[in-house]
N, C-alpha and C positions, 0 to 999 in steps of 0.2 A: 063607154067607152070605145073610143074605135083602133082600131088599127090602120096606118094611112103609111102609105110609101115616102121617104124623105132622102132624098139622092136612092143610093142602092141600098139601103137598111129600112129598115119599118120603126115608127114609132110609136105611141100612144100620149094624146092629150090628157095629162090629170087635173078632174076635176076639182075648182075650188077649195070644195068643203075636205077632199082626201089631202089634200096637200099641209091643209091648215091642219087636219089632225096626224099628219107624219109628220111633221115639223121641218117640212123642206122646206130647199128657197133654191132660187136660181143658182145653178152652177153645183150643185149639191151631187154628190160622189150615192149611187144607189146601188142595193148591193142586191141581187133579183136569184135566187135559189127555186127552181124547183120543190113543192110540196111533196110528201111521201103521197100518194093514193090509199086509198082507203076502199076499196069493194067497188065497185061500180060507179064511184064520185067523178065529175068530172075531173082533168087537172087542173090543181091551183101554182098557183107561188108564193115567197116570202117575198119581203122587202124592207128594206134592212138602209138602213139612211146611213153612208159612212162620216168618220167622224172628220171633219176638214184637220189641215195643217197646226192651227190656229186650238185646237179642243185637243189634237196630240203631244204640243208643244205643255197647254197648260196642263193634262194628266199625268205628265212623266216629271211637271215640275217635284210632286213631293218626293220624288227620287233622289231630288240634290240634299249633299251633306253640308250642315255649315263645317268652314274651317273651326278647327281648333284655334282659339284668342292669342298661343304663341306662334300661328305657321308664319312663314315667311316665307315670300318666292326667292328660290337661291338659281336666275340665271344657269350660271356656271355648273352644277350643280345639277341643273337640267338638261343641258348641255352635254356634259362627260356619259351620259346613261347610255 
């Protein structure tokens, strides 16, 4: 991979094989963190694909609790609080 100038930033073009292995697509957000150096080995980076909005929403759905069968919303009671 080669680092190239893109405006005032630097960019890396990812090979297709790596994109497929990581399961990333156009618009995905990645978290890049420096990996701990081990001795004289060169510096490296850990890459994590951050979940998108839809994935975060789907992950939160299991937190929903169903309403009880006897539940009834009372607008007056809710407004009084």
